[in-house]
Structure formats: structure tokens, C-alpha cells
C-alpha positions as CSV (number, residue, x, y, z in Angstrom):
1,X,6.2,16.9,-12.6
2,X,5.5,18.3,-9.1
3,X,6.5,16.8,-5.7
4,X,2.6,17.3,-4.9
5,X,1.7,15.7,-7.8
6,X,3.5,12.1,-7.3
7,X,2.5,11.6,-3.7
8,X,-1.0,12.0,-5.3
9,X,-0.3,8.9,-7.8
10,X,1.9,6.8,-5.9
11,X,0.3,6.0,-2.4
12,X,2.7,3.0,-2.5
13,X,6.3,3.9,-1.2
14,X,8.0,2.0,-3.4
15,X,6.5,3.3,-6.0
16,X,6.6,6.9,-4.6
17,X,10.7,6.0,-3.6
18,X,11.1,5.5,-7.9
19,X,9.2,8.4,-9.2
20,X,11.6,10.1,-6.2
21,X,14.5,8.7,-8.1
22,X,13.6,9.2,-12.0
23,X,12.7,13.0,-11.0
24,X,15.7,13.7,-9.3
25,X,18.6,11.6,-11.7
26,X,17.0,11.3,-15.3
27,X,15.6,14.0,-17.5
28,X,12.4,13.2,-20.1
29,X,13.8,14.2,-23.5
30,X,10.5,13.2,-24.9
31,X,9.6,10.0,-27.1
32,X,12.2,8.7,-29.5
33,X,12.3,10.0,-33.3
34,X,11.4,8.1,-36.2
35,X,14.9,7.7,-37.5
36,X,16.6,7.5,-34.7
37,X,14.3,4.6,-33.0
38,X,14.8,2.7,-37.3
39,X,18.2,3.4,-37.0
40,X,19.2,1.5,-33.4
41,X,16.5,-1.5,-34.8
42,X,18.7,-2.0,-37.9
43,X,21.6,-1.4,-36.2
44,X,20.4,-4.1,-33.2
45,X,19.2,-6.9,-36.3
46,X,22.4,-6.0,-38.4
47,X,24.4,-7.1,-35.9
48,X,22.9,-10.3,-34.6
49,X,24.8,-13.4,-36.9
50,X,23.9,-14.6,-40.1
51,X,21.4,-17.3,-40.4
52,X,20.0,-16.4,-37.0
53,X,15.7,-16.6,-36.6
54,X,15.2,-13.0,-34.8
55,X,11.5,-12.7,-33.4
56,X,10.5,-9.0,-32.7
57,X,7.7,-8.7,-30.0
58,X,5.0,-5.6,-31.0
59,X,3.3,-3.9,-29.1
60,X,-0.3,-4.4,-27.8
61,X,-2.1,-2.0,-29.5
62,X,-5.3,-0.6,-27.1
63,X,-5.7,0.1,-23.2
64,X,-6.9,-3.0,-21.5
65,X,-8.7,-5.9,-22.6
66,X,-10.8,-4.8,-25.4
67,X,-9.4,-3.6,-28.6
68,X,-11.8,-1.5,-29.6
69,X,-12.0,2.0,-31.9
70,X,-11.4,4.1,-28.3
71,X,-9.1,2.1,-26.5
72,X,-6.4,1.6,-29.5
73,X,-2.9,3.2,-28.6
74,X,-1.5,5.6,-31.8
75,X,1.8,5.6,-30.3
76,X,1.9,1.3,-30.0
77,X,0.6,1.6,-33.5
78,X,3.3,4.1,-34.4
79,X,6.1,1.8,-32.8
80,X,5.0,-1.1,-34.6
81,X,4.6,0.3,-38.3
82,X,8.0,1.4,-37.2
83,X,9.2,-2.0,-36.2
84,X,7.4,-4.2,-39.4
85,X,9.0,-1.0,-41.3
86,X,12.6,-2.3,-40.2
87,X,11.9,-6.7,-40.2
88,X,10.6,-6.4,-43.6
89,X,14.0,-5.8,-44.5
90,X,16.1,-8.7,-43.1
91,X,14.7,-11.9,-44.5
92,X,15.7,-13.4,-40.7
93,X,13.6,-11.3,-38.7
94,X,10.6,-11.6,-37.8
95,X,7.1,-9.4,-35.7
96,X,5.4,-11.3,-33.3
97,X,2.3,-9.5,-32.2
98,X,1.1,-10.7,-28.7
99,X,-2.8,-10.7,-29.7
100,X,-1.9,-13.7,-31.9
101,X,-1.0,-15.8,-28.7
102,X,-4.1,-14.6,-26.7
103,X,-6.8,-17.4,-27.0
104,X,-9.5,-15.3,-24.6
105,X,-10.4,-12.0,-23.0
106,X,-9.3,-13.7,-19.3
107,X,-5.7,-13.7,-21.3
108,X,-5.2,-10.2,-20.7
109,X,-5.0,-8.7,-17.8
110,X,-6.9,-5.3,-16.9
111,X,-3.3,-3.6,-16.5
112,X,-2.1,-3.9,-20.1
113,X,-0.5,-6.8,-19.3
114,X,-0.9,-10.5,-19.8
115,X,-1.5,-13.5,-18.4
116,X,1.6,-16.2,-18.4
117,X,0.1,-18.3,-20.1
118,X,0.2,-16.3,-23.4
119,X,4.1,-15.6,-22.8
120,X,4.4,-19.6,-23.0
121,X,2.5,-19.4,-25.8
122,X,5.2,-17.0,-27.8
123,X,7.5,-19.2,-26.2
124,X,6.2,-22.3,-28.0
125,X,5.7,-20.6,-31.3
126,X,9.8,-18.9,-31.2
127,X,10.8,-22.9,-29.8
128,X,8.8,-24.9,-32.6
129,X,9.8,-22.5,-35.0
130,X,13.4,-22.2,-34.3
131,X,13.3,-25.8,-33.7
């Protein structure tokens, strides 16, 4: 991304500074390959002590507030499939979809984040499962 493009994207000086740091100090190497992603997740899950309940939170599979075909996120769907593939091999682990804890459209912010009550519902679920 050129300096001009960064400046157009970031009217906020803090965001522009972050983008400048990324541009100067990091190199984008592309998306992680499936085999590497799965190997990393498997290593993490193997390192968790036996008998420990583990929860893997899946990506939101659509952009915005409405789950419609045109808003589907192919990368998120792909990562979720990879996570499910790995988690299936670990009986102490379970996948959680944030969408399962959404009670109304107002629970999803337009910028792809969730209202804090959704995170609280996830906590309640994990706490109730682990208790």
C-alpha cells in the first residue's frame, strides 16, 4: 500500500500511525496455509492438560448485521471448517459460534463486533459447562 493510499484510508492520526508501523516493520506473507494452521491448532490443543475443558471460538461467518448469502465471508467459513476439523479430534474441546449467543440484530454491531452482552452470554455458557 502506498503512502497516499494509507493517508486516504486513515483520517484518524492514531490509525495512520499504526498503518505506518505495519508498513515499516512488518511484511505480509499471505494467509496461513491450511496444513500450518491445523498443525498450530493441534499443537495448542495437545499442550492443554488432560481433563481440561477447552473452547474454541469460531469466526463470525458474515459481514455486517445480517447473515445473508451476499454477506458471507469465505475466509471465515474456511477457517471455521479448519478449526472444526481439528477440534473433532480432541474430545475435551468444543467449538463455539458467537452467532449462537446472539438474541437480536442489535447484538451485532455494524463493524462486525458484538455487543458486550453476547460475550457475557458466551462466558455464562463456558462457566456453566465447566462448573
